[in-house]
N, C-alpha and C positions, 0 to 999 in steps of 0.2 A: 147281302149277308155273308159274313166271313166264316168259313169252316176250315177245320184242319184236315189235311190230307196226308196220309203216310203210305209210303211204298214199302210194304213188308217184303217184297221180293229183293229189294236192295239190302234190307237188313239180313235176310237169309244168305244172300251172296257174300256179304261181308263176313258172316259167321262161318260159312262153309270154307271160304278161301283162307281165313286165319286158322281154321281147324286143319286144313291141309298143310299149313305151315309146320305144324307139329310133326306130321308124318314126313314132311320134306326134311326137316332138320334131323330127325332120327335116321332117315336115309343117308344123310351126309356122313354119318358115323361109319357107313359101310362102303361107300363108293370110292373109286380111285382118286377123285379130286381132293385137293387139300381142304382140311377143316381143322377145328381147334384140337380135337382129339380123334383118334381113329381106332377102329376095332383091330384085333390081331389077325383077322381074316377079312380081306377085301372081297366083295361080291360084285363081279363085273356086270351081271345082268340088271342089277338095280338101276344102273345108269339110264336105261331106256324110259321107264316111267318117270324118273326124275327129270330127264330132258324134256319130256312132254309137258310136265307141270311147269317147268322152268320157263317155257315160252310165254305163258300168259298169266301166271300166278301173280307176279308183282305188277305187271301192266294193268290188270283189271282192278287191283287195289287202288292204284292212283286214279283211274277213271272213276271209281266209286267215291273216292275222296273229293274229286272235283264235283260230283253230283251232290254230295253232302254239303259242299260249300254253297252250291246254288240254293239249297233249302235254308242253310244257316243265314244267308244274306237277306232272306225274306223278312226277317224281324230284327235285324241289327244294322246299325250304321257302321262306318269304317272303323271308328275307334272301338266300338263294342265288339266287333268281329275280331279284330287283331288282339284285343285284350283276352278274349275268350280263347283264341288260338294259343296265346302264350301260356295261359293257365292250363289248358288241356294237353298241350304238347311240350312246352318248355319245362314245366314243373316235373312231370313224369320222367322226362329225359334226364334232368339233373339228379333226381332221386335214383333213377336206374343206374346212372354212371357211378354214383357214390356207393350204392348198397347192393344192387341186383347184379351188375356185370362183374365186379371184382371176383366172386367165386369162380366164374368161368375162366378168367385169366389165371387164377390160382391153380386150378386143376390142369390147365394147359401147360403151365410152367412145370408142374409136378410130372406130367406125362412125358414132357420133353427133357426132363432132368436139368431144368434151368433154375429150379428152386427146391430146397428141401426145408422142411419144418412145418409147423402148424399154420392153420389159417390165420390165427391171431398174430403170429409172427410175420406173416405176409402183410396183413393190414397195417401193422405198426412199422413195417419196413418199406419194401419196394412197391406196395400196391398203388400208391398215388404219385409215383415218380416216372416221368417220361411218357411220351405218347406211343401207344401201341402201333406197330409190333415191336419196335425197339424197346419201348418202355411198357408200362402196364395200364395207363389211363386210356379207356376206350368206351365207345358206345355200342360196340358189337352189333347184335341184332336190332338194337334200337335206332339204327341209322335212319330208318324210315321217318322218324319223328322230326329231326332237323331239316330234312329235305322237304317234308310236307309243310313245316312251319315257314320256311323261306318261300315256297311257292305261294302260300296264302298271303304272306306279307307283300311280295313283289306284285302279285296279280290283283290284289283286292281292289285297288282304285279302278282298274279296268273292268273287273267283274261287276262291281256295283253299278258302273255306268251301263254295262250291257244288261244288267238285271232290271234297271229302272227305266231304261229307254228302249223302245222297240227299234233297234238299229237296222240299217240295211244289211249289215253283216249277218245278223240272226235270221233275217228273212231269206237271205241267200242260202244259208245253211239249211233252212227248212225246205226250200225248193230243191236243194241238192239231194237231201235224203229221200225225196220222192222219185228220183230217177232210178232206173233199173239197177245200176251198180253204183249209185251215188255214195253209199257208205264206204265203198272201197277207195274213193279218192282221198280218204283220210290217211291212207297208208303212205302217200307220197312224201310228206314231211318226215315221217318215220324212216322211210327208205333212205333219204339223203343223209339223215343222221347216222343210220346204220352203216352205210358204205363209205362216208366221207369223214366221220368223226371217230367211230368205234375203233378202227385199226390203230389210232394214235393215242387213245386214252382208255386203257384197260380199266375194268371195273375195280374200284377200291373201296367205295362207300365212305371215303374220307372227306368228302365234300369239296375240299379246296382243289383237288387235282382230278376230280371225277367227272370230267366234262361230258362224256358220252351218257353216263347214267343220269346226270343232272338234267341235261337237255331233253333226253328221251322221255323221262317221267314228267318233266315240266309240260311237254306237249300233251301227254296222255291226261294229266290233271286238267289242263285247259279243255281238252276234248270232253271230259265228263261234264264240266259246267255248260259248255256250249250245247251239247246234245240235249240236256234237260231244258235249256232256255228255249228250245223250239216247241216246248209244250207237248200236246198230244201227238204231234207229228212224229216225234221220236218213237213213242210207244206203238203207234200204228204201223210204222215202217219196220220196226225191229221185229214185229210179229210176222210181217210179210216176208222178210229176208232170212229168217232163222234157219229154215230147212236148206236153203241154198248155201248159207254160210257153213252149215255142218258138212255138206259135201265138199265144199272148197277147203275147209280146214283139214278134213281127212286126207285129201289128195296132197295138199301142201305139206303136211307133216310126213307123209310117205316119201315125197320127193326129198324133203330135207334130211330125213333119216338115211336115204340112199346116198346123198352127198356126204354125210358124216361117215358112212361105212366105207365108201370109196377112198375118202381121206386125202384126195389130191387137192392141191391148192394152186390157184392162178388168179390173175386179175379177172378173167371171165367168170370163173367159179365164184369169186368173191362177190361180184356184182349180181350174179344170178342168185346165189344163196341169200344175199341181203334182201332181195325182193321176195323170195319164197318165205323167208323168216317173218317179215312184217305182215305178209298176207296171212300166214299161219296164225300168228298171235292175235291179229285183229279179227280173224274169222272166229276163233274160239271165244273171244270177248263178246262178239255179236251173238254167238250161239248161247252163251251163258245168260246174257241179258234177255234174249228172246224166250228161252224156255223157262227161266225163272219168272218172268212176267206172266207167263201162261199158267204155271202150276204152283208158284210159291207166294203170290201176292194175297195172302190170307192172314188175318189176325189170329194169334194164338198166344197162350201164356208161355209156351216153350220158346218162341222167338223173342218175346219180351225179356225173359230171363237170360237167354243166350246172348242177346245183343248187348245187354249191360255187362255181361261177364267177359266178353271177348277182348276188351282192352286190357284188363288185368291179366287174363290168360296170356296175351301176347307179351306183356312185360315180363312175366314170370317164367314162361315155358322153357326158354333155352338154357337158363341156369339150372333148372331141374333136369333137363335132358343130359346136359354135360356132366352133372354130378352123378347121375345114375350110370352114364356111359363110362365114366372113369373107373368105377368099381366093377364094371363088366368087361372092360376092354381086353384084359389079359386072361380071362377065363376061357377055357376050351369048351365052350358051349356052342350049340348050333345057332346059325344066324336067325332062324325063325323065333327061337326062344328069347334071344336077346332083343330082337325087334319088338316082340309083343310086350316084354317087360318094360322096355323104354317108352313105348307109346302109352301103355296103360298107366305106368308110373307117372309119366308127365301129365297126362290128363287128370289122374286122381289127385296128385299132389297140388296141381294148380287149382282144382275145384275145392279141395279142403281149405287151402289158404284163402281162396276167394270167399267161399260161402261162410266159413266159420271164423275167419279173422278179419279180412278186409271189410266185408259188409257190416260187421258188428262194431267196428271202430270208425266213427265218422271222420276222425283226424286223418285216417289213411286214404279216404276217398279221393281228394285232389292229387295225392301222390301217385295214384293209379288211374288218373284221368276220368274218374266218375263224377257225374253231375247229380244234383238232387233229383231232378226230373229229367229222365233220359228221353230226348226227342230230336235226335240228330237229323231225321228226315221229315220232320213236320214242316208244313208250310201253310201260309194263309192265302186264300184265294177268294 
């Protein structure tokens, strides 16, 4: 008899990590690193929680996406899967680039004194001319979508084969996970990418020249699929290792922070920091999966609502954040007030648009990646 199984912990992790993205992008308004617009007062200490989040925030999203792909392939053939990926990733990307991202570029140009005039003048003039940053056409925060689409497209034939055939590879992975530190052998490919590719290809999110980012997240996406392909072995072993991973993650981040503070660079430090970095990010991914499985794998109306809302929130949020930030950036208010206004404003405006506009107009659903029946982690067994 076939029954549907749903992992509510994966739904919760997806919602939580995308929720943290709002806090992260608001934080980008205040930190010393470059961003689209900046506050008139830079806050140095915010970099530390930002650096902590930055280690595992995006990696775990790609792992979760790989897991979602495992479930999606349970009821779809190759053609159906790739068509669905195009509809759920390609259409929102095109819509976002045409209508959601241009206000971000507009306010950036205003802030940098690169354009003067109304938004309508921007749309009718330079908005769709040239590729960002020299021009104004960009996918900005939506870069996640084309990367995920290409991963799905490139890997789908292999993933379908692995899903439908009990291969020696999956058996080997299952046996590996049951070893004392078997989970940590997964850091080896990540380490080589970190030390051998990252120095030569800085992160751009432009796809065509972003080889470190592309390969790194490609591996993590594949990991997500393979881990779930081991069945109950993954869930049993992640429960076993979660406490150990927490200690390893704490120590690794402490060492990495020390290296950052010292600030010296050499070949030895580069190769050492590379290993610490991948151990750190992988440890926190294991910690999050382990504790989410223990405490969050429970059905509720809250997670059902949030899980459906998270994609539209992701598409909308940065445009709202930048719009609010533009009108706050030159005000001589304290950092806490601006931070609270931007976070609450982004969440509230995203929710109002989602709940009272997007949900009420069926035509908008595919533009924001919504399906009629939301079941991204359902599977038949």
